Backbone as a ProteinNet text record, in pm:
[ID]
protein_1_A
[PRIMARY]
MKPILKTLLILFALSLPTQRLDAQIYAKLNGLYALVGVINPAVEFTVSPKSTFQTEIVFSPWKYVNDHGVDKPMKFGILMTEYRRYFKQHNTGWYVGANVGMMAFKMSKPTFAGGKLGLQDRYSKGYGLMFGVCGGYEYRFADRWLLDVYFGWAYMASWYNGYNLDGTVQWHPHRRDEPEHPDPFNGSGEWLPNKIGVSIGLMIFNPDKHRKKR
[TERTIARY]
3345.4	3204.9	3200	3111.6	3098.9	3064	3127.1	3099.7	2953.6	2882.6	2741.9	2657.8	2689.4	2614.7	2647	2773	2812.4	2741.7	2734.6	2665.9	2518.2	2455.8	2313.6	2286.5	2371.5	2351.6	2365.3	2458.7	2475.9	2353	2306.7	2188.7	2064.4	2056.9	1944.4	1939	2054.1	2058.8	2022.5	2070.2	2041.9	1895.5	1828.5	1688.6	1590.4	1634.6	1542.5	1494.8	1364.2	1309.8	1338.5	1460.5	1504	1434.4	1368.5	1301.8	1170.1	1117.1	990.4	1014.5	1050.8	1077.8	950.3	833.5	706.9	639.7	711.2	652.4	665.2	561.9	571.9	658.5	752.1	850.8	851.5	844.4	857.9	982.5	1062	1172	1125.9	1147.9	1091.9	1196.7	1171.4	1256.9	1168.7	1197.2	1119.4	1160.2	1072.6	1101.1	1100.1	1019.8	1012.7	1145.2	1206.8	1337	1445.7	1432.5	1534.4	1547	1437.3	1440.8	1536.2	1560.1	1651.4	1780.6	1805.9	1932.3	1943.7	1829.8	1829.9	1791.5	1868.1	1849	1756.3	1649.1	1551.6	1495.8	1575.8	1524.1	1451.7	1359.7	1284.4	1252.1	1230.5	1186.6	1065.6	954.3	829.4	791.9	767.7	734.6	591.1	520.7	389	407	319	317.5	190.2	79.8	-49.2	-129.8	-249.3	-328.7	-355.7	-348.8	-376.8	-264.5	-147.3	-39.8	95.4	185.7	321.4	421.1	546.7	658.3	754.2	795	885.4	1010.5	1124.6	1252.4	1306.3	1353.3	1404.2	1519.3	1598.4	1703.6	1683.9	1723.6	1724.1	1864.8	1925.8	2062.3	2076.8	2120.7	2151.4	2303	2353.9	2499.1	2554	2468.3	2512.5	2594.3	2718.8	2803.2	2752.7	2711.4	2654.1	2541.9	2446.1	2347.4	2351.7	2314	2319.8	2186.8	2191.9	2072.4	2091.5	2029.3	2040.2	2186.2	2265.7	2404.8	2501.6	2453.4	2539	2537.1	2656	2665.9	2643.5	2548.2	2514.9	2511.2	2564.9	2568.7	2429.2	2419.4	2291.2	2314.7	2394	2421.7	2354.9	2277.9	2211.8	2179	2157.5	2117.5	2014	1914.6	1805.6	1782.1	1767.9	1722.1	1587.3	1484.9	1350	1282.7	1210	1127.2	982.5	890.5	751.4	656	552.7	444	324.8	267	154	32.4	-83	-208.6	-298.6	-333.1	-416	-563	-651.3	-793.9	-854	-798.3	-848.6	-760.8	-642.9	-546.4	-408.2	-305.6	-169.9	-135.2	-66.3	-20	-132.9	-250.1	-365	-447.5	-457.5	-545.1	-485.3	-574.3	-533.3	-473.9	-382	-321.8	-280.6	-262.5	-203.4	-86.9	7.5	124.4	188.6	279.9	360.3	505.6	594.4	735.2	826.6	946.6	1052.9	1181.9	1265.3	1386.7	1500	1619.1	1737	1804.8	1874.4	1935.2	2068.7	2151.6	2275.2	2277.5	2332.1	2321.7	2432.9	2459.6	2540.3	2470.7	2381.8	2293.6	2244.1	2202.1	2134.2	1984.8	1921.1	1778.9	1695.7	1589.1	1500.1	1426	1394.6	1313.3	1204.8	1097.7	989.6	944.1	978.9	945.4	907	805.7	762.8	714.9	665.1	616.8	726.2	849.6	962.1	1034	1074.8	1150.2	1298.3	1370	1513.8	1585	1711.8	1792.5	1857.6	1876	1940.6	2083.4	2129.8	2266.2	2365	2346.1	2434.3	2401.6	2475.6	2441.2	2464.4	2401.7	2411.6	2473.4	2546.8	2608.1	2580.8	2507.3	2472.3	2391.3	2300.9	2224.1	2086.4	1994.8	1861.6	1776.7	1658.4	1558.9	1426.5	1341.1	1209.6	1105.4	984.2	871.4	750.8	696.1	593.5	480.7	388.6	276.1	272.7	205.6	198.7	67.6	38	-76.6	-42.1	-106.4	-75.5	-168.6	-133.6	-215.5	-123.8	-148.5	-71.9	-163.9	-112.4	-186.5	-100.1	-148.7	-74.8	-117.2	-18.1	-47.5	46.8	8.5	81.5	83.5	189.8	194.4	275.2	380.5	473.6	502	431.2	463.7	357.5	401.4	306.4	352.5	258.7	283.6	243.1	332.1	309.6	320.2	210.2	206.6	179.8	262	250.2	300.8	262.7	306.8	313.7	418.3	434.8	471.4	438.9	465.7	523.1	625.3	692.5	742	759.4	828.9	977	1058.2	1202.2	1279.3	1357.3	1445.9	1588.9	1662.9	1798.7	1895.1	2021.7	2129.9	2247.2	2304	2399.5	2484.8	2590.8	2667.4	2629.6	2626.7	2596.7	2724.2	2724.1	2841	2798	2884	2866.4	2905.8	2864.6	2892.9	3041.5	3124	3269	3334	3252.5	3304	3338.6	3327.8	3357.4	3239.9	3272.9	3172.2	3093.6	2963.7	2880.3	2877	2952.7	2965.8	2848	2766.5	2653.3	2524.6	2482.8	2357.2	2237.2	2126.6	2005.6	1951.2	1934.6	1881.9	1790.4	1704	1613.3	1691.3	1783.9	1866.6	2013	2078.9	2219.1	2307.7	2408.2	2498.8	2593.9	2659.9	2753.4	2871.1	2919.2	3033.6	2991.1	3055	3020.2	3021.3	2919.2	2906.1	2829.1	2888.6	2819.2	2711.8	2711.8	2617.8	2476.1	2385.3	2248.3	2152.3	2025.7	1925.4	1792.7	1706.5	1573.8	1476.3	1349.1	1242.4	1127.6	1082	977.1	902.4	779.5	698.3	720	762.4	792	755.5	734.6	718.9	845.8	832.6	950.8	959.6	851.6	858.7	746.9	780	683.3	737.5	651.3	707	606.9	658.4	588.5	687.6	669.5	764.7	712.6	804.8	775.2	830	745.6	787.1	781.6	875.4	882.9	881.2	791.3	787.3	910.3	993.6	1114.6	1104	994.8	971.9	822.9	772.5	631.6	627	585.7	587.2	495.8	385.7	294.7	362.6	432.3	502.6	618.9	682.5	795.5	749.1	632.6	579.8	540.3	487.5	448.1	567.4	681.5	800.4	855.1	833.6	880.9	786.2
2587.6	2593.7	2622.6	2554.6	2574.4	2720.2	2781.5	2923	2952.5	2863.6	2891.4	2889.3	2796.5	2790	2910.1	2950	3066.7	3192	3210	3325.6	3323.8	3206.1	3194.3	3230.5	3184.4	3212.9	3361.4	3428.1	3572.6	3647.3	3612.1	3678	3646.4	3524.9	3484.9	3571.7	3590.9	3672.6	3817.6	3870.1	4008.8	4031.3	3925.9	3941.4	3929.8	3888.9	3874.2	4011.2	4024	4152.2	4174.4	4214.5	4224.6	4334.3	4427	4535	4490.2	4374.1	4327.3	4249.3	4320.2	4254.5	4210.9	4255.3	4215.8	4103.8	4041.7	3940.3	3801.5	3720.7	3579.7	3513.2	3429	3373.8	3221.6	3159.8	3014	2982	2886.5	2830.9	2695.6	2671.6	2552.1	2478.1	2348.6	2265.8	2176.8	2173.5	2095.7	1947.9	1866.2	1724.4	1650.2	1695.8	1629.7	1640.1	1758.7	1775.4	1700.9	1698.4	1632.2	1484	1422.9	1281.2	1252.1	1351.6	1331.9	1410.9	1456.7	1521.4	1666	1733.5	1875.8	1957.1	2061.2	2141.7	2258.7	2273.7	2380.6	2436	2519.5	2586.4	2715	2758.4	2881.6	2946.2	3077.2	3152.6	3233.5	3220.5	3288.9	3385.4	3510.9	3618.2	3664.6	3696	3758.4	3904.2	3948.1	4087.2	4156.5	4081.9	4132.9	4013.1	4032.8	3919.8	3812	3849.6	3751.5	3734.7	3786.2	3775.5	3753.1	3692.3	3664.9	3691.2	3696.9	3711.1	3596.6	3523.9	3410.5	3426.2	3393	3387	3245.3	3191.7	3054	3036.3	2933.2	2894.6	2746.8	2712.1	2573.1	2544.6	2437.5	2406	2257.4	2223.2	2084.7	2066.3	1985.5	1967.4	1862.1	1802.7	1689.8	1735.8	1694.2	1725.9	1651.3	1525.8	1445.7	1359.6	1324.5	1222.9	1118.9	996.3	888	876.9	889.1	880.1	764.3	649.7	530.7	493.6	496.4	454.3	563.4	684.6	794.9	905.3	951.9	1059.8	1194	1272.2	1401.6	1507.7	1627.9	1733.8	1771.7	1800.9	1842	1931.2	2034.3	2126.5	2260.5	2313.3	2441.7	2504.8	2635.1	2708.1	2812.6	2831.6	2927	3008.2	3137.9	3225.5	3280.3	3263.9	3304.1	3379.6	3483.4	3554.1	3545.2	3540.5	3514.4	3588.7	3645.6	3706.1	3611.3	3583.3	3491.3	3560.9	3531.6	3585.6	3468.4	3462.9	3355.4	3395.1	3297.2	3324.9	3343.2	3273.5	3285.3	3379.8	3330.8	3411.5	3356.2	3433.1	3392.4	3255.5	3176.9	3042.9	2946.6	2969.6	2881.5	2864.7	2742.9	2713.2	2745.1	2765.9	2786.5	2925.8	2933.6	3061.1	3061	3180.5	3198.2	3295.4	3290.2	3375.7	3410.2	3504.9	3544.5	3546.3	3500.4	3492.8	3539.1	3574.1	3611.6	3548.6	3502.2	3435.4	3450.4	3417.1	3413.7	3278.9	3233.2	3100.6	3097.7	3002.8	2970.5	2819.1	2767.8	2623.6	2569.8	2442.2	2360	2225.2	2206.2	2090.4	2048.6	1922.7	1870.8	1893.7	1951.5	1980.9	1852.2	1847.1	1729.5	1720	1597.5	1570.4	1469.7	1472.8	1376.4	1326	1201.5	1144.7	997.7	956.5	817.5	778	875.6	846.1	829.5	863.4	846.3	978.7	1001.4	1121.2	1092.9	1182	1164.2	1297.6	1297.1	1417.8	1426.6	1548.7	1568.4	1513.4	1472.6	1420.6	1535.8	1641.5	1756.3	1834.4	1939.7	2022.1	2169	2252.9	2397.5	2456.4	2564.6	2633.6	2782.5	2840.4	2981	3028.9	3122.3	3186.4	3222.1	3263.5	3297.1	3367.3	3407.3	3472.3	3400.3	3409.9	3348.8	3438.4	3435.5	3512.4	3418.9	3389.6	3287.2	3311.6	3216.9	3215.5	3079.4	3073.5	2947.9	2939	2820.7	2797	2687.3	2689.7	2587.2	2589.1	2505.4	2491.4	2472	2547.8	2532.3	2484.2	2386.6	2330.9	2341.5	2413.2	2428.4	2319.1	2257.3	2156.2	2173.7	2110.1	2129.8	2279.3	2325.8	2466.6	2550.6	2492.5	2571.3	2512.7	2407.4	2338.5	2360.6	2349.2	2355.3	2266.3	2232.2	2156.4	2244.4	2259.1	2346.3	2263.3	2252.1	2178.4	2278.3	2278	2384.2	2339.3	2418.9	2397.5	2532.8	2553.8	2680.4	2663.6	2765.3	2765.9	2902.2	2904.7	3032.2	3041.6	3166.7	3192.9	3204.2	3119.9	3116.9	3164.3	3268.1	3319.2	3285.6	3219	3176.8	3203	3224.2	3252.5	3161.9	3096.8	2991	2954.7	2879.5	2809.8	2662.5	2598	2455.1	2373.8	2254.7	2167.9	2024.5	1951.9	1808.6	1744.1	1619.7	1553.8	1534.9	1539.2	1527.5	1661.1	1769	1899	1991.8	1945.4	2031.9	2127.4	2248.1	2351.5	2324.6	2349.7	2341.8	2479.6	2494.6	2624.7	2659.3	2562.3	2587.7	2536.4	2595	2551.4	2590	2521	2550.9	2687.1	2776.6	2911.2	2951.7	3048.2	3097.5	3170.7	3255.9	3330.8	3301.6	3239	3204	3327.8	3345.7	3459.9	3442.7	3550.1	3546.6	3456	3457.6	3374.7	3274.8	3159.2	3061.1	3122.3	3096.2	3153.2	3054.5	3008.8	2910.2	2970.9	3103.7	3167.2	3158.4	3111.9	3088.1	3133.6	3137.1	3175.5	3110.1	3106.2	3047.2	3106.7	3102.2	3145.9	3048.3	2997.7	2896.2	2893.3	2844.5	2825.5	2684.9	2675.7	2546.5	2548.4	2432	2429.4	2483	2572	2625.2	2586.9	2525.1	2478.6	2379	2280.2	2182.4	2127.3	2107.6	2059.7	2028.5	1961.4	1936.5	1974.4	2093.5	2146.3	2134.8	2109.9	2111.8	2242.7	2315.9	2445.1	2448.4	2521.5	2540.8	2689.6	2734.4	2874.6	2906.5	2998.9	3034	3168.5	3242.7	3368.1	3397.8	3421.1	3456.4	3591.3	3696.9	3831.1	3843.3	3766.1	3773	3723.9	3611.5	3559	3648.5	3709.4	3798.4	3921.1	3974	4092.5	4060.3	3937	3899	3890.1	3842.3	3830.5	3967.6	4065.1	4200.2	4265.4
1179.2	1134.9	984.9	914.9	771.3	739.7	637.5	606.3	582.1	511.6	481.5	609.1	701.9	827.3	914.8	918.5	997.7	947.9	817.2	759.9	793.7	783.7	816.7	961.4	1052.4	1194.2	1224	1158.3	1177.7	1127.1	1006.9	951.8	1033.5	1084.7	1169.7	1294.7	1357.5	1479.1	1449.6	1336.5	1301.7	1267.1	1220.1	1178.2	1293.6	1411.3	1523.4	1570.8	1594.9	1640.8	1789.5	1819.4	1957.9	2036.4	1968.8	2040.9	2104.8	2062.5	2116.1	2244.8	2353.1	2479.9	2550.5	2501.2	2561.3	2482.3	2388.7	2302.2	2364.1	2340.4	2374.1	2268.3	2310	2216.8	2223.3	2106.1	2095.3	2012	2059.9	1981.9	1928.3	1798.5	1735.4	1651.8	1632.4	1547.8	1461.4	1332	1236.7	1245.1	1302.4	1317	1185.3	1088.8	959.6	885.9	885.7	821.2	897.6	1030.7	1112.4	1078.6	1034.3	1000.1	883.6	798.5	685.3	705.4	827.4	858.8	816.5	794.9	759.6	882.9	913.5	1033.4	1002.3	1081.4	1056.3	1187.5	1257.9	1377.9	1341	1428.1	1406.1	1539.9	1535.4	1652.4	1610.2	1686.3	1654	1766.7	1730	1824.5	1801.9	1906.7	1891.3	1849.7	1760.8	1715.1	1761.2	1759.4	1804	1854	1906.1	1953.6	1847.8	1718.4	1614	1512.6	1540.6	1442	1508.5	1430.6	1478	1365.9	1405.7	1311.8	1340.6	1235.6	1254.4	1170.1	1228.3	1157.9	1167.4	1056.6	1058.3	960.9	987	893.1	858.7	737.6	692.8	641.9	692.8	651.8	627	506.8	473.6	479.2	572.8	585.7	491.5	409.3	327.5	207	203	88.7	-34.9	-12.8	-119.9	-64.5	-151.4	-119.8	-231	-197	-294.2	-367.8	-498	-582.1	-679.4	-647.4	-731.6	-759.4	-652.1	-662.8	-706	-728.1	-771.7	-666.5	-626	-527.7	-596.8	-542.9	-601.5	-491.7	-518.3	-416.6	-367.5	-235.5	-179.3	-56.7	-75.8	33.8	2.4	99.6	78.5	212.4	209	328.2	291.3	379.6	355.5	482.3	466.9	573.9	532.1	619.2	582.7	698.1	663.9	760.9	714.6	811.4	776.8	870.5	812.9	890.3	886.9	1005.1	1014.4	1074.2	1017.1	1066.8	1107.2	1235.1	1289.8	1287.7	1267.6	1262.3	1402.2	1502.3	1639.3	1721.5	1759.8	1833.3	1806	1839.3	1803.6	1862.4	1780.4	1819	1853.3	1796.8	1822.9	1696.3	1646.3	1533.7	1397.3	1300.7	1162.3	1140.1	1044.6	1008.2	862.5	807.4	674.9	691.8	599.2	613.6	481.4	487	371.2	414.9	327.3	364.5	253.1	291.7	198	247.9	156.3	198.3	98.6	143.5	57.4	74.6	-27.1	-21.9	-95.7	-55.3	-125.1	-139.1	-247.2	-270.3	-359.5	-339.2	-429	-430.5	-527.8	-522.1	-659.9	-668.6	-786.6	-768.7	-866.3	-855.3	-859.5	-777.9	-780.8	-913	-954	-1071.9	-1034.8	-1110.3	-1087.2	-1222.8	-1252.2	-1382.7	-1363.9	-1438.3	-1429.4	-1291.3	-1215.8	-1081.3	-978.4	-1016	-924.6	-902.7	-778.4	-742.7	-755.8	-823.3	-840	-841.4	-881.6	-889.4	-1025.9	-1074.8	-1204.1	-1202.2	-1320.5	-1333.2	-1354.6	-1281.3	-1278.8	-1152.5	-1126.7	-1010	-1039.9	-956.5	-971.7	-844.9	-861.4	-748.1	-763.8	-665.3	-677	-558.8	-586.4	-480.5	-535.8	-447.6	-495.8	-391.6	-435.2	-350.5	-366.3	-264.3	-273.1	-207.6	-264.4	-212.9	-214.3	-95.8	-91.9	5	6.5	98.9	166.9	280.6	352	429.3	475	561.5	658.7	775.2	872.6	991.3	1088.6	1208.3	1328.2	1434.2	1557.5	1670.8	1743.8	1856.8	1981.4	2080.7	2206.3	2303.7	2369.4	2468.6	2588.2	2699.1	2823.9	2854.8	2918.5	2957.2	2859.4	2803.6	2723.3	2585.6	2545.8	2422.3	2315.7	2188	2076.2	1963	1875.4	1753.9	1636.5	1538.5	1423.7	1296	1221.5	1095	982.9	877.2	776.3	640.2	539.7	401.4	333	251.3	182	35.8	-43	-187.3	-222.9	-307.2	-333.5	-477.2	-519.4	-644.7	-611.9	-675.7	-647.9	-770.3	-749.4	-854.1	-814	-900.9	-866.2	-980.6	-942.5	-1036.8	-1001.6	-1101.1	-1070.5	-1192	-1164.5	-1267.1	-1261.9	-1376.7	-1383.4	-1397.8	-1335.6	-1338.9	-1368.4	-1438.2	-1449.7	-1317.3	-1296.1	-1168.8	-1143.2	-1248.8	-1228.7	-1194.6	-1182.5	-1143.6	-1258.1	-1380.5	-1495.1	-1519.6	-1563	-1584.8	-1712.5	-1707.5	-1827.1	-1892.7	-1998.8	-2063.5	-2153.3	-2186.6	-2276.5	-2212.5	-2099.3	-2036.3	-2122.8	-2099.6	-2175.8	-2134.3	-2232.8	-2207.5	-2322.1	-2293.6	-2397.2	-2506	-2462.5	-2558.5	-2530.2	-2623.5	-2606.4	-2623.3	-2534.5	-2546.7	-2665.1	-2700.1	-2814.6	-2785.8	-2660	-2621.8	-2513.6	-2502.9	-2400.6	-2261.2	-2183	-2048.9	-1960.8	-1850.3	-1766.5	-1675.6	-1661.9	-1567.6	-1622	-1536.4	-1579.2	-1469.6	-1499.1	-1400.7	-1430.8	-1330.3	-1349.2	-1250.6	-1284	-1194.5	-1204.3	-1090.4	-1091.5	-959.5	-963.8	-843.8	-791.4	-664.6	-603.9	-455.8	-393.3	-247.8	-182.2	-85.4	-19.7	128	181.1	319.8	346.6	425.5	472.1	602	699.6	824.4	932.5	1033.5	1158.8	1268.3	1324.8	1421.6	1564.5	1655	1797.8	1854.2	1926.9	1981	2132.6	2190.7	2335.3	2364.8	2452.9	2490.9	2576.6	2527.2	2600.6	2671.6	2641.6	2712.9	2716.5	2836	2856.7	2926.2	2857	2916.7	3038.4	3041.2	3156	3283.4	3274.8	3391.4	3430.5	3329	3356.9	3434.7	3396.5	3465.8	3610.6	3632.6	3766.5	3860.2	3807	3889.1	3926.3	3840.9	3869.7	3970.4
[MASK]
++++++++++++++++++++++++++++++++++++++++++++++++++++++++++++++++++++++++++++++++++++++++++++++++++++++++++++++++++++++++++++++++++++++++++++++++++++++++++++++++++++++++++++++++++++++++++++++++++++++++++++++++++++++

């Protein structure tokens, strides 16, 4: 198993609120990310009649992606926890939320120029933190299924080394204040979308049915 994925799974398991044995639980998978080969499972627990807590991981297994005939790194992993507040009741209708996450990456940053989406002709390798907000809508259908549509925006702080596509280190990255001696370590902070998706959820635990069986 890839080290970054193994670490994410361990942190994911540790972040689950295991003490909430009376919580309704949905396991979800982001179908939008799955279309491009990115893995994004999540588990959502009820906290109160109008709020939930969600833990999720995002993992891109792609060592490289092709950008206009050039292979560029696109491997990253994210662990995120999120509090959601629903306007009607948990897992029903519109909601807003706040999230915090950590990430590790080896990837070329996306660019948007001339109306076209592309990737930088270099890549960064490092780690970061994010603090964001989100909004979405959940629709429950059948007995145990739901559809979750959402979008999030976050402040992302990251620290990394920059590399040329041939793997050589960029010793003089663009910075506001240049150090006295060459140093590849760099950092950035910016507001960017941190999540978007259409997830399918399955209820894997219903406390009401569990109590009836007892």
